[in-house]
N, C-alpha and C positions, 0 to 999 in steps of 0.2 A: 676692496676689490682687487688690489694688487697681488695678494697672495694667490688666489686661483688663476689670475692672469699669468703670474710667473710660472706656475706649474703647467699651464697650458702651453706657454712658449717653450718650456723645457721639453715637454712631450713632443711638440712639433719639431723641435731641433733634433732630438734623438731619433724620432720616427723618420724624419726626412733623411737622416744620415744612413740609417740601417735599411730603409726600404724605399727610398726615393727613386732609385734607378728602376725599380720594378713597378712601383705604384704611382709614380709621378707626383703631381701636386696633391693628390688625395692623401699622401702620407703625412702632409702637414696638418690637415684638418683632423684626420683620424688620430694622429699622434697627440694633438691637443686634447681631444676628448678623452683618450686613454690616460693622459697625464693628469687630468683632473679627477678621474674616477675614484681613487682611494679616499678622497675627502667626502664621499657620500656617507662615510661612517659618522658624520656629524648628525645624521638622522637618528643615531642611537642615543642621543642626549637624554631623552626621557627615561631610559633604562637605569638600573642600579639605584632605584629610589631617587631619580633625578640627578645622579652623579655620573651618568654615562658620558657626559662631555669631558669629564676629567679622566675617567677610567678607560673608556673605549675609543675616544677620538685619538687618532694617531696610534691605534692599537694594531689589531690583526691585519687590517688592510694596508698598514704601513710597515709590516714586517718585510724583511729583505726576501724571504721565501715566498711571499704572497704573489709576486709577479710571475714566478715560475709555475705556481699552481693555477692561478686564475688567468694568466696570460694566454695560454692555448684556447681556453673557452671563450675569452673575450675576442681573441683573434678570429675564431671561427664565426662569431656573431658579426664582426665587422666585414668579414669576407662575404657572408651571405647578404649583408645590408648594403655595403658600398660597391659590391661587384655582383649584381644579380645574375649576370651571364656566366659567372665563375670563370672568367678569362685569365685571372691572375693566380699565381700559386698561393695556396693557403699559408705556406711557410713564411712568406713575406709579412703577412698580416700578424701571424703569431709572433715573429721576431719584433715587429713594431710594438705590439702590446706588452710583451715581456720587458723590453728596454724601458718603455714609458712608465710602467708600474714599478720597476726597480729604482729608477732614478728619482722618482717622486719622494720616497722617504729619505733618500740620501740628501736631497736639498733641504728637507725639513730638519735633518739632523744638525744643520749649521745654525739653526735658530734657537732661541732660549726656551721655547715651549716644551721641547722634549719629544722623542720618538721611540717607540718600543720596537726595536729592530727584530726581536726574537719572540714577539707575541704570536700565539697565546701561551707558548711554553715558558716564557720568562717575561716578567713585567719590568725588567730593568729599563730605565729611561736614558736615552743618549741625547745630550744637548751640548753642542760644541761652542755655542755663543759667538759665532763668527759674524752673523748679520741679523738684523731685525726681521720679524715676520713681514713687515712692509718696508721694502727697500727699493725705491724707484731707480737707483743707479744700476743695480743688478738687472732689474726688469728691462731697462733701456738698452743695456749692452746686449742682452739676449734677444730682445725684440728687434734690434737693428739687423742682426743676422738673419732672423726668420723673415722679417719684412723684405730684405734684399733678395733672399732666396725665393720667396713667393713671386716677387716681381720678375726675376730672371730664371724661372724654372724651366723655360724652354731650352736653356743651356744647362743640362743637369750637372755638368762638371763645375760650372761657376756657382750654381745654386748650392752644391755641396760644400764648396770652399767658403761661401758666405755663412752657411750653418756651422761649419767647423770653427770659423773665426769667431762668431758670436758666442759659441759654446766655450771656446778656449778663454776668451776675455772675461766672460761672466764667471767661469770657474776659477780663474786666477784671482778675481775680485773676492770670491768666497775665502780663498786661502790667505789673502792679505788681511781679511777680517779676523781670521784665526790668529795670525801673528800679532795683529794689533791688540786683540784681547789678552793674549799671553803677556805682552809687554805691559799693558795697563795693570794686570793683576800683580806683576812683579813690582811695578812702581808703587802701587797701593800698599803692598806688604812692607816695602822699605819705608814708606812715608809714615804709616801707622806705628811701626816699631820705633821709628825715630821720635814719634810723638809720645812714646811711653806706653802704648797699649800692648796688652798681652794678646796677640793675634792668634786665633785658632784656625780660622778659615777665611778666605777672600774669594768672592765670585764677582765677576764683572759681566754686565749684560748690555748688548747694543740696544739703543733706543731707536725709535722709528725715523724713517726718511733719509738717514745719513749714517756714515760710519765713524764719525769722530767724537760723538758724545756717548759716553757709557754710564750706565747706572750701576751701582755696586752695593753689595751687602757684605759687611765684615762681621764675623763672629768674635766676640770676646767673652770671657767667663760670665759676665753679668749683663752684657748689652748686645744689641744689634745696631751697627752703624750703617745707616742707609743714606746714600748720597749720589753725587755726580762727579765724574771725571771727564774733562774735555781735553782733547789734544790741542785745543787753542789756548788752554791754560793748564798745561800738563803738571806743573808743580804745585797747583793750588786746588785740589779737590775740596768740595764742601759736603757736609753730611749732617744728619740728625741722629742723635743717640736715643735709642729706645731701650729702656730698662726691661729686662726679662724678669717677671715676678718669680719669687721663690716657689718651688714645687709645693703644692698642697693637694688635699684629696679632690678638690674640684677640678683643678688643672689636670691632675693625673687621670681623672674620669674622662675629661674631654679628649686628651691626647691618646688614651688607650682605646677609645671608641672606634668603630668602623670609619666614621667621618674624620676623626682626628688622625688616624693612621693613613687614611687616603690623602688628606691634605699634606701631611708630612712627606709622603712619597711624591705627590704631584709637584710640590714646591722644591723638591730636592733638598729639604731641610732648611730652606731659606724662608722661614715663617716667623711672624712676630706674635707676641702674646700681650693681651690687654685685659686686666682684671679691674672692673670698676664697680662701685656701689650703686645700687638702685633703691628706690623706695621700699621695694619688697625683698631685697636681698643682694645678689651679685650677678653681674653680667660678665661672661668670659668670651672674648673674641680671639680667634686665631686667623691671621691674614697672611696671604701670599705676598712676600716682599719683593719678588722678582719684578713686579710691575708697579712698584711704588713711585716710579718717576712720573706717574700720571696725577699725583696729588701733592698739594703743597705741604701736607703734614707728614709726608714720607711713609704713608700707610698703603697697604695693598688695595687693589680694586675689588678683590673678592676674598672670601674665606668662609669660616663657619662660626657660629655663636651658640652659646648655651646659657640658660638662666637658672639660678639656684635661689632657694629661699634662705631665710636667716639661719636655718638649721643645717644648711649645706646639702639639701636634697634637690636634685635636678627637677625643674618644672618644665614638663613637656620634652619634646624631642630636640636633639641637636639639629639646628637648621643651617642652611647655606644662605649667606647674604649675597645678593646679586651684585654683579659689577655695576658700579655707578658711572654715569656719564661725567667726564671731567667738567668742572666749572670753567667759566670764561677765564678766570684768573689763573687756573691751572694750565690752560692752553697757552696763555700769554707767557707764563713763567717757563713753560717747556720751550717755546720758540726762542725766548731770550737765552736759555741755556744752550740751545742748538747754535746760536750765534756767538757763544762764548761768554755770555754774561750769567755766571752761575749765582745761585742765591748767596747773598752776602752773610758773613758770620755776624750774628746778632743774637744776644741773649734773649731778647723779647720774642723772637720767632723760633728760637731753639736751633738755629743753624750754626754749625761750627766750621772752622777751617784750620789749616796748619798754623802754628804759632808764627812762623816766618811770614806767611801771607797776611796774617792779622797785623803784624808789625808794619808791613809795607802799607796796608790800608790805613792804619792810624797815622803813619808818617805823611801819607798823601793828604789825608784829611787835615792834619796840622798845617801843612804847607798851603792848602787852599784857604784855611781860616786866616793864616798870616797874610796871604795875598789880599784877601778881602779887607782885612783890617788896615792895610797900607794904601788902599785906594782912597784918594781925596774925596771928601763929601761932594755930592752933586754930579760925580762922573758915572 
């Protein structure tokens, strides 16, 4: 619920700033509604053979030009609805809607999901990875300004200062997130190169509720390294290594299909591959690793899968496997990671860490064992 709330608050703040003098407190409510309007494209989910959620959400309604095209029409509707007597200038309503519709995709661009700024003419996705889709700190900063403005709107000048302050602080927070992510990527590149990996690409993604825990995906020639980096333990990231199967006709068939190309595009190339044997042949799964922080096995919440018989012939259509709800242990593990307790390097669980951190852990364990052995019996 925080994502639509954040967009509503952003629409209220920008609407109040551009039209508050003319429209009064109505600018806040109308701006909030206009700010949420682009997300109505979620209703397109059933289209594209069920892949509309990937292809069309944050598509045309989130293009930067959409606000300039749809804003005048939406402004006219608000004018007739919110001002039946037509006592206010239509230009104020149009300006409110244009600004709210344009700032909506800009905020989405700071998240990992990706936004198509130039749809439908270009399907290039922009994702700056500054903040998570759900970030209560951003929402609180912006909400404080909007709440104070709503309370003091009888004094328009003070209300506008409150809106400007909340907008300035929340926007600064977004850019701090960008700088944080760039620093984390640089640290991860240095760390994995020092560990002897041939690093081809590093992406870091914010996780939910806070800015200091990042999830990352590192590409090497044969593996995807998926793990956590915390500012609370900046020198000791932990990760799981997923081997990438060698290309074969079955994998090539999946990746070259509509579904495979769509997932490759949707995940910005951060996908994993699993090829496993089944009683009747082979199962191939391609998962989106950007959100693998939600599971203890470092696998994505969603993806596509295809089944092949023993002769390599595909059985049925390539299907999408739905996002699963995290298990209780996954939620507990995530909260521990948020608090700085990252998964420990352990061959049994498949988690790894930098050699220096592993050495520190072994030394600490040795000291604890020694201390316990020196405790007199009965104490």
